N, C-alpha and C positions, 0 to 999 in steps of 0.2 A: 502409359499417356507419356506422349512429346511434349517437356516444357523447356522456353527458353526466356536466357535472361538477357535482360539489355537494358539501357535508356530509357528511361521514359521519354517519349514524345512531349513537346509545350501545346500539344493539342487534345493531348489524353488525360492532363493536369484533373477534368474535370472529373471523370472517370474515375483514375486513382480515389479520387476523396470520397468519395461516392463508398466505393469497394471500402475504405477504410472505416468509413464509418457505419457500417456493418460488421465492421470485427472488430466497435469497440464500447465499450459499455455506458452511456448516459452520460456520464461525467466526462471520461477524458474526450469527448468528441466536442467539447467546450474548446477543444484549448485547441484542436485542428485544424487549422489552415491550409487553402490548396498549396499545392505541392509545387515546387518548381524543382526540385533538383531530385529525381531516385530514378534506384533502380525498379524494376517490373520484371513479371514472371507470366510470358501468355502462353497458354491453355487454349485450344480449341477458338483461336481468334477472338480472347475475351483478354483483358486482365485478370491473372487468378490472384494477386500477391502483389505487393511492393514494398520497400524500401527506402523510403524518405529520410535524405539524410546533407548539413546543412554547413557552415563554416562557421569559427565567433571568433575573435582573435579579444583576448583577456591577460593581460600586466605583460602585455611582449610576446603571449604566447598563442600559436595556432592549433585551433578546439576543433575535432570534428563530433558532431554533436551527430547522433539517429536520434533520423525525431520519433518517427514511426515505423515496428515494423511488424507486419502485415500480411493473412491469409486470408481469404475467400473460407467459409464455415467450410458449404462442401467437399474445396478440395486439404481440410486438413489430415495429416494424418500422412502427407508424400511426399514429405518433409522440402516440401517449399522454405519454410522461413533462412532454412541449413542452406538449400542453395541460389534464395539473398543474399544469404552471408557471407556466404565464401567469394563469390561477388563485391559486392559493397568494402567490407572491411579492410579487403589487401587494396581498393582502388581509391579508397579514404588514405591511407597510412603515406598511398605514392603522394598524394599532394601536397609532402611535406609537413601534418599535422604532430605536432608537442606530444598531445594526447587526447585517443577517441574516447567519447561520455556519452550517455545515453540513461533513461529512469528508466523500473521496469515498477508495474502493480506488484506486491511486497509477496503474491499469492499466487500470481500467474508464472505454475512451475516451469511451460514451456517456455516462454519466452527467457527463463530464469539461466537453465537450462543451455538456451541457445550462444547466450553472452556469455557465460561462464567458460564456453568452449574455447573462446576466441579471445582469454586473456582478459576477461574482464575482473573487476573485483567491487564487493559493497563499499560505496567507499563513507566515508567518514568526512562531511564538511568541512568541520573542526582543521585537519587534515588536509584538505587539499585550498583550504583557507590559507593554513602556511603557506604554500607552494605560490598561488598567487595573489597573498597576501589579500585584507578581507571585503574591499572594496573590489578585488577582481572579481573573487568568489560570490560575493553580491551581485557584479553582474551577470558571470556565467549562467546562474542563478533565477536572474530572469528572462535571461536571455532565453535563455530553454525551454519556459513556462514552469520547473521548477516548484518557482511557489506556489505555484494553483494544482501540484499535481497531489490530488490527499490521494493519501495512501500505497504510496508509490516508497520507492529509493532507488539514490542516486548513483550509477557505475562508472569505472572509471577503469579504461585501460592503456598501457605507452609501452612504449616498442621494446623494452629493457623490463619481462617478467618481473622479474626481482626489485625493479621499484615500483611497477603497481601495490605490490603486497606494502607496501608503504603506507597506500593510501586505508588499508584492508577497516571496515566496520566489523569492529569485533559487542558480538556480545557482552552482559552480564551485570552485577552490581550496578553501575554508571546508568547503565539504562532504565534500569526499574525506577531509580529515583529520577531522571527525568523526566520517564515518562508522568508518573505522579505529582513531582513539582510543574510539571506544564500543563498535565491536567486542570489541576487547583488555579492556575495564575489562567485561565481562560472561563472555571468557572465567578472572577471577581465580581462581573456585572451581577451576577446570581448571591451571590456572598456580602457584595455592598446593600442589599436594599432588605439583607436582615435585619429586622429596624428595633430590636435588644441587643445594645453592645456586648450586656454581660452573655448571649448565647451566640455571639460572632467564633469562640473559639470551638464552643463546642458543634456548631455547622462545620468548621474547614473538617474539626476530627474526625468530626463523621464520614464526609467527604475522601475526606484522605480515604479511612481506612475502606471503602468501597473497590476507589483505584485499589489499592494494594493488596485488598484480598481477591481483585479480578487478577493479580499475579498469580498472587498464590494459591491460587484457584486452577488458574493456567497451568502451573508446575503440575499438580499431583493430577491433572489428568496426563500428565506429559510422562506420567508414571508409567501411565498401562500399555507404553511400545518399551522394551526395557533394551532393548539393540538399537534405538535412533539418538543421539547426541543432541540437541534442544538446549540452544539459546534465546532469551527474550531478546526483544531491537524493538526501539520506538519509529516508525519512520519518519522521514525529517520531512518530505515532500508535503505541498501544502503550507506551508509553512507564514503564507500570509495569508490563506485561505481560516484560520482557525482563529487567530482573535477580527478579521472582517466581521466574519458571523459574530464571532462572541462580540464587541461595539457595536456592530448596527442592530441586532435585533435583542439586545439584554440578556440574549441565551445563549447557549454553549454548544462548540460541537468537538463532540471526545474525542482528544487526541489520538490517532491509532497505533497502538504497539500491540505487541503478541509472541508469543513460544513459535520459534521458526525449527525445523530441522536441517540437521547439515546439509546434508542430500535429501536428492528426491527421485521418485520413483513413480511409474504411471501404471500404479497397482492398489487392488485393493484395501489392502494389509494395508499401506500409506495413505488411501482415501479415509480409513479407518480411524488411521490416528491419529491425523488433521481433526476428524470431527469429533474425536474422542477431547482434545485438547479445547475444543469451541464448550462443547457440551458441558463442560465444567464448571468455568467461569457462567456459565448459560444459565444450569441451574444452581451456582451459588448464588446471581441474582435474583434472580425465583424466588430462594430460601426466604432473605429477609424482606419479600415485599410480602410471604405467605406468612413469615410470626409478628412484621405488621397489622395487618390485614384478619389476621385469626386466631391470635392470641391474646391476652391481658396485659402484655405487656403495653404499656404505654408513655414511652419514654422517651425527651424532648432529641433526644440524638440519635434512635431509631426512628424517630420521623426522617427528621432527614436524611438518612441515608436512604429510608428507604423513599425518599421526593427525588432523588436521585437512580434510583434503578430504575423507576418508569420510564423515563426516556433514552438509558441504556441499554431496556430493554427490544422497547421498540424498534431504535435503530439498528441490531442486530438485524429482527423479522424485515430487516428492506431490503427490493431483490436488486441492489443495488456495487455492483463487482471493487467496486473503492474499498466496500464495507468489505468484502470476501472473505479477509480474516477474522472478524468480529463473531462470524459463525456463519448464516446463512447459506454465504457459497459453500464454508469445507462441512458444515452438515447435509447438506443439496446434496453432494456430491457422492454422499457416500449410502444415507437412507431418511427418506424422505416420510414416511412413515416418522420419524422420531421430531422429522420436521416441522412437520404439520401439530404435531402437536408441543411440541417445543414456541409455537407465535403463537396460538392458541391459546396456551395457556398466559405469554405476555402479553397479550393482548386484552384477552380479560382481569388477570393481575394489575394490568397498566388501567382498564376503564372505570375499575372498581373501587381505584384507588382515591 
């Protein structure tokens, strides 16, 4: 099939936006304005893909921002995304950018690969702030809507690949600690409603146990794939959304943190390994609920832990792309029977709790 890549015409912006909305999940489309500047892929006299970009100035430096990269779902697997990037990325560098940035959903394997092959790395925001200054990094995050991009990772590329590596985000104990601490902070409205001050420390300990248990259970899940290297990362996208929901509703949205392999494959064994990692965490949460509901153990610690597990299980049942790494997306891509079993058990236990 003949595919042509060219600059988008102003009259095509509406058509490009409509196609982009088809290509992304329910949450991503909320942050999708009508594109002003883009490359589009044309096949059969219609737009079948797009590379939307814009430029931002922060701390005296010019950043090229890849807003969206999308392909018509019926044209997947034909290399359209790669062709769009081969036109778009060199064009942006020619505009005199000091760096190129974008953000990608944490489990969006196809996009990860494309950007990494073009010299992008998952970036640490503190390291970027060291270059742009705190307010420069804050401006960059707001202007690119990264503060609302729940479940996404920030990526950066520099003209010199060696300098790009300086911004690389590393997994490890620091990321695990950040995940537990940030998740507990989001629960302040709930913790503050604990009436008896003597129960406060028990509530914090129980909630911390659940969050740390999710990390450890996920680690056990990675042991089933001995050939892969895994790292735990807290996704920093959506940093504005988490506290906003926590304050506005008096509830909380759990910060997204998960185990990720260092390399990706479009294979069944890879999908299985990703699913097993998610299943291990899912089973951990279900186990706490089972102990609470079907045993004679009745401690305040267990009650607090089970009360947290119920909403965490429901979130894992949601078919929303930004929550893919929490369970539903990973298990769905591997085994739908296992997924239905986990979802059914989660809904049942949460209902009777």
